C-alpha positions as CSV (number, residue, x, y, z in Angstrom):
1,M,106.3,-30.2,182.6
2,A,107.7,-27.8,185.2
3,S,111.3,-28.5,186.1
4,R,112.2,-29.2,189.7
5,T,115.1,-27.4,191.4
6,I,117.1,-29.3,194.0
7,G,118.8,-27.3,196.7
8,L,122.3,-28.6,197.5
9,D,124.0,-27.6,200.7
10,H,127.7,-26.7,200.4
11,P,129.7,-29.7,201.9
12,A,132.1,-27.3,203.6
13,V,129.4,-25.4,205.5
14,P,127.9,-27.2,208.5
15,L,124.2,-26.7,209.2
16,P,123.4,-24.1,211.9
17,W,122.4,-25.6,215.2
18,I,118.9,-24.1,215.1
19,E,118.3,-25.6,211.7
20,K,119.6,-29.1,212.6
21,W,117.9,-29.2,215.9
22,S,114.8,-27.1,215.2
23,P,112.0,-26.8,217.7
24,F,109.9,-29.3,215.8
25,V,112.7,-31.9,216.0
26,Q,113.2,-31.2,219.7
27,V,109.4,-31.7,220.3
28,K,109.5,-35.0,218.5
29,I,112.4,-36.2,220.6
30,L,110.7,-35.1,223.8
31,A,107.4,-36.8,222.7
32,Y,109.3,-40.1,222.0
33,F,110.9,-40.2,225.5
34,A,107.6,-39.2,227.1
35,A,105.8,-42.0,225.4
36,C,108.5,-44.5,226.5
37,F,108.3,-43.2,230.1
38,I,104.5,-43.4,230.2
39,A,104.5,-46.9,228.7
40,L,107.1,-48.1,231.2
41,S,105.1,-46.6,234.1
42,M,101.5,-47.4,233.1
43,V,101.6,-50.6,231.1
44,P,101.7,-53.8,233.2
45,N,105.1,-55.4,233.1
46,S,107.3,-57.6,235.3
47,I,110.3,-55.2,235.5
48,W,109.5,-54.3,239.1
49,D,108.6,-57.8,240.1
50,P,110.9,-58.9,242.9
51,A,111.1,-62.4,241.4
52,A,112.6,-60.9,238.2
53,R,115.1,-58.7,240.1
54,E,118.1,-60.9,239.4
55,F,117.3,-61.1,235.7
56,V,116.9,-57.3,235.5
57,Y,120.2,-56.8,237.3
58,V,122.0,-59.2,235.0
59,I,120.6,-57.5,231.9
60,G,121.4,-54.1,233.4
61,L,125.1,-55.1,234.0
62,L,125.4,-56.4,230.5
63,G,123.9,-53.1,229.2
64,I,126.4,-51.1,231.3
65,W,129.3,-53.3,230.0
66,R,128.2,-52.7,226.4
67,Y,127.8,-49.0,226.7
68,L,131.1,-48.7,228.5
69,W,132.7,-50.1,225.3
70,W,130.9,-47.4,223.4
71,F,132.3,-44.8,225.9
72,N,135.8,-46.3,225.3
73,H,135.5,-45.9,221.6
74,W,134.2,-42.4,222.1
75,M,137.2,-41.5,224.3
76,R,139.6,-43.1,221.8
77,A,138.0,-41.1,219.0
78,L,138.5,-37.9,221.0
79,V,142.1,-38.7,221.6
80,F,142.7,-39.4,217.9
81,A,140.8,-36.3,216.8
82,N,142.6,-33.9,219.2
83,V,146.0,-35.5,219.7
84,A,147.0,-38.1,217.1
85,Y,145.4,-36.8,214.0
86,P,146.5,-33.2,214.2
87,R,150.1,-34.5,214.1
88,M,149.4,-36.6,211.1
89,R,147.5,-33.7,209.5
90,D,150.4,-31.4,210.0
91,R,152.9,-33.9,208.5
92,A,150.7,-34.5,205.5
93,A,150.3,-30.7,205.0
94,E,154.1,-30.4,205.0
95,V,154.4,-33.1,202.3
96,W,151.8,-31.4,200.2
97,A,153.2,-27.9,200.7
98,S,156.7,-29.2,199.6
99,G,155.3,-29.8,196.1
100,W,154.8,-33.6,196.3
101,R,151.8,-34.7,194.2
102,P,150.4,-37.9,192.7
103,R,151.4,-38.4,189.1
104,H,147.9,-39.0,187.9
105,I,144.4,-39.0,189.5
106,H,141.9,-41.6,188.4
107,I,138.3,-41.2,189.4
108,Q,136.1,-44.3,189.2
109,M,132.5,-43.1,189.2
110,T,129.2,-44.8,188.5
111,T,126.0,-42.9,187.8
112,F,122.4,-43.7,187.0
113,R,119.7,-41.1,186.3
114,E,121.1,-38.6,188.7
115,H,119.4,-35.1,188.8
116,R,121.3,-32.6,186.7
117,E,122.0,-30.3,189.7
118,I,123.6,-33.2,191.6
119,S,125.8,-34.3,188.7
120,E,126.9,-30.8,188.0
121,A,127.8,-30.3,191.7
122,V,129.9,-33.5,191.6
123,I,131.8,-32.5,188.4
124,R,132.4,-29.0,189.8
125,A,133.9,-30.4,193.0
126,L,136.1,-32.9,191.1
127,C,137.4,-30.1,188.8
128,S,138.2,-27.9,191.8
129,E,140.2,-30.7,193.4
130,I,142.1,-31.6,190.2
131,R,142.8,-27.9,189.6
132,E,144.3,-27.6,193.1
133,A,146.4,-30.7,192.6
134,G,147.7,-29.5,189.3
135,V,148.1,-33.0,187.8
136,P,146.5,-34.9,184.9
137,A,143.3,-36.8,185.7
138,T,141.0,-39.4,184.1
139,I,137.3,-39.8,184.9
140,W,136.2,-43.4,184.4
141,L,132.4,-43.1,184.1
142,G,130.3,-46.2,184.3
143,S,126.8,-45.6,183.0
144,S,123.9,-47.3,181.3
145,E,122.2,-44.3,179.5
146,L,123.3,-41.8,176.9
147,S,121.6,-38.9,178.7
148,D,123.8,-39.4,181.8
149,E,127.0,-39.4,179.7
150,E,126.0,-36.3,177.7
151,K,125.0,-34.4,180.8
152,I,128.3,-35.0,182.5
153,G,130.3,-34.5,179.4
154,R,128.8,-31.1,178.7
155,H,129.3,-29.8,182.2
156,L,132.8,-31.2,182.4
157,K,133.7,-29.3,179.2
158,L,132.1,-26.1,180.7
159,V,133.9,-26.1,184.0
160,G,137.0,-28.1,183.3
161,D,138.1,-26.9,179.9
162,D,141.3,-25.5,181.4
163,L,142.3,-28.8,182.9
164,D,144.1,-31.9,181.6
165,I,141.1,-34.2,182.2
166,T,140.2,-37.3,180.1
167,L,136.6,-38.6,180.2
168,R,136.4,-42.4,179.5
169,I,132.9,-43.8,179.3
170,I,132.3,-47.5,180.0
171,R,128.8,-48.4,179.0
172,Q,127.7,-51.4,181.0
173,N,126.1,-54.3,179.1
174,Q,124.4,-55.9,182.1
175,P,122.3,-54.4,184.9
176,G,123.6,-53.7,188.3
177,K,126.0,-51.3,190.0
178,R,128.6,-54.1,190.7
179,V,128.7,-54.9,187.0
180,A,129.5,-51.3,186.2
181,I,132.3,-51.2,188.8
182,A,133.8,-54.4,187.5
183,L,133.8,-53.1,183.9
184,I,135.5,-49.9,185.0
185,L,138.1,-51.8,187.0
186,R,138.8,-54.0,184.0
187,A,139.2,-51.0,181.7
188,M,141.5,-49.3,184.2
189,S,143.6,-52.5,184.5
190,R,144.0,-52.8,180.7
191,A,145.0,-49.1,180.4
192,G,147.6,-49.5,183.2
193,L,148.0,-47.4,186.3
194,G,151.2,-45.9,187.6
195,K,152.8,-46.8,191.0
196,D,152.0,-43.4,192.6
197,D,148.7,-42.8,190.9
198,L,145.7,-41.9,193.0
199,V,142.5,-43.8,192.5
200,I,139.2,-42.4,193.9
201,F,136.2,-44.6,194.1
202,M,132.9,-42.7,194.3
203,D,129.3,-42.7,193.4
204,G,127.7,-40.3,190.9
205,D,126.0,-38.3,193.7
206,F,129.1,-37.8,196.0
207,V,130.4,-34.3,196.2
208,L,134.0,-34.1,197.3
209,H,134.7,-31.8,200.2
210,P,137.0,-28.9,199.3
211,G,140.7,-30.0,199.9
212,A,139.8,-33.7,200.2
213,I,142.7,-34.8,197.9
214,R,145.2,-32.3,199.5
215,K,144.3,-33.6,203.0
216,C,143.9,-37.3,202.4
217,Y,146.4,-38.5,199.8
218,P,149.7,-37.6,201.6
219,L,148.5,-39.8,204.5
220,F,149.0,-42.9,202.4
221,A,152.7,-42.0,202.0
222,L,153.1,-41.3,205.7
223,D,151.2,-44.1,207.3
224,P,152.0,-47.7,206.2
225,D,149.2,-49.1,208.2
226,L,146.7,-47.0,206.3
227,H,148.3,-48.1,203.0
228,A,148.1,-51.7,204.1
229,A,144.5,-51.5,205.2
230,L,143.3,-50.1,201.9
231,F,145.7,-51.7,199.4
232,G,147.0,-54.7,201.2
233,P,150.3,-55.4,202.9
234,R,153.4,-55.0,200.8
235,N,154.9,-58.2,202.3
236,L,158.4,-56.6,202.8
237,P,160.8,-58.1,205.3
238,F,162.0,-56.1,208.4
239,S,163.6,-52.9,207.3
240,I,164.9,-49.6,208.6
241,T,164.5,-46.4,206.6
242,L,166.8,-43.4,207.0
243,V,165.3,-40.1,206.0
244,F,167.2,-36.9,205.6
245,G,166.8,-33.5,203.9
246,R,169.1,-31.4,201.8
247,F,172.1,-29.8,203.6
248,D,175.2,-28.0,202.6
249,G,178.6,-29.5,202.3
250,P,180.3,-32.5,200.5
251,A,178.7,-34.9,203.0
252,F,175.4,-34.4,201.2
253,D,176.7,-35.9,198.0
254,R,178.2,-38.8,199.9
255,A,174.9,-39.4,201.7
256,V,173.0,-39.4,198.4
257,E,175.5,-41.9,197.0
258,L,175.1,-44.2,199.9
259,A,171.3,-43.8,199.8
260,R,171.2,-44.7,196.1
261,G,172.8,-48.0,197.0
262,S,170.0,-49.0,199.4
263,A,167.3,-51.5,198.6
264,E,164.8,-48.7,197.9
265,Y,165.6,-45.1,197.4
266,R,163.2,-42.2,196.6
267,V,163.0,-38.5,196.9
268,V,159.8,-36.7,197.9
269,G,159.1,-33.0,198.2
270,A,161.0,-30.0,197.0
271,G,162.9,-27.1,198.5
272,E,163.0,-27.1,202.3
273,G,160.5,-30.0,202.3
274,E,162.7,-32.2,200.2
275,R,163.3,-35.6,201.8
276,H,165.6,-38.5,200.7
277,R,164.3,-41.9,201.9
278,A,166.6,-44.9,201.9
279,R,165.3,-48.3,202.9
280,F,167.7,-51.0,204.2
281,F,167.2,-54.6,204.9
282,P,169.3,-56.6,207.4
283,G,171.8,-57.6,204.8
284,D,172.8,-53.9,204.2
285,A,173.6,-53.1,207.8
286,L,177.1,-51.9,207.0
287,R,176.0,-49.4,204.3
288,M,173.2,-48.3,206.6
289,R,175.6,-47.5,209.4
290,D,177.8,-45.5,207.0
291,L,174.8,-43.5,205.8
292,F,173.6,-42.9,209.4
293,E,177.1,-41.7,210.5
294,T,177.0,-39.2,207.6
295,I,173.6,-37.7,208.3
296,S,173.1,-38.3,212.1
297,S,174.1,-34.7,212.9
298,Q,171.5,-33.2,210.6
299,P,168.3,-31.9,212.2
300,T,166.2,-33.5,209.4
301,C,167.5,-37.0,210.1
302,E,164.8,-39.5,210.9
303,V,164.9,-43.3,211.5
304,L,161.8,-45.3,210.6
305,V,161.4,-49.0,211.7
306,D,159.2,-50.7,209.1
307,D,158.2,-47.3,207.9
308,R,157.0,-46.2,211.4
309,P,158.5,-43.5,213.6
310,I,159.2,-45.6,216.7
311,P,160.4,-44.0,220.0
312,H,164.1,-44.4,220.6
313,A,164.8,-45.7,217.2
314,R,168.2,-43.9,217.0
315,E,169.2,-44.8,220.6
316,L,168.0,-48.4,220.8
317,W,167.1,-50.0,217.4
318,L,170.2,-48.9,215.5
319,P,172.7,-50.0,218.1
320,L,170.9,-53.3,218.3
321,V,171.2,-53.7,214.6
322,W,175.0,-52.9,214.7
323,F,175.4,-55.4,217.6
324,L,173.6,-58.3,215.9
325,L,174.4,-57.9,212.3
326,L,177.8,-56.2,211.9
327,P,180.8,-58.5,212.1
């Protein structure tokens, strides 16, 4: 039997306009609207009946109201894409460039009789992302046939032999994709995952876009709302987090000492991108004030309210905390 070759477009290269909207596609769209116009004009209907005018107006107003909501969503998407997201993207890029990485990458993947070209493209993209991250990884493969497992294992050894990748195969004992996912999650739970591990859920025909991990994962550390939406709220009480970078002088050692005494202290990044984060709850207001007075003159000093950069946090929120909580 002759083998069939499947052409795969590179996910980072968009289709040319002339290929996406070819003359044939444009003719089909034109024919559709022409048929609708002819049907509306020639086929007997009651749209133009004066007795139905009020009904038509009401339906028209409801339609306008509905499409105005679509327009509102479109405008908000434009604002997010051109104003809000570039700021988030730049901050995430700074975190990644500073050397901060997940400790381990876990890939939960299910597959069933995928074409060889597709499976190989998936594995190549995964290896490229893991190679860029430079951290260990585990692929949790849920399958039902030996041929799928051997195909992925061979190509993984071919393109990822230089990487610290472990392939764990979970053979499902019942039919259905949800069963396969449940078995993988059970295996992952038994193996144990680290606090800062990255878990990717994907199908066996999903090719990761180049730079997907580099662009996406730092967002979880920067945006608590995104973290809560995907992983659930952390159920923490009201808190203020003081962030500062490394600076010269004995005050830095004093700042680190005070930060270590906070409810939650961690260091992210390295070099110029190194940041010390100290979370304080209302009962630690005095220690928080001492730390803020130590680092307030530094340009890297930030104040986050419930992990969010809120306007006037230094000028309004902190004085309010001093007034209400300090004796």
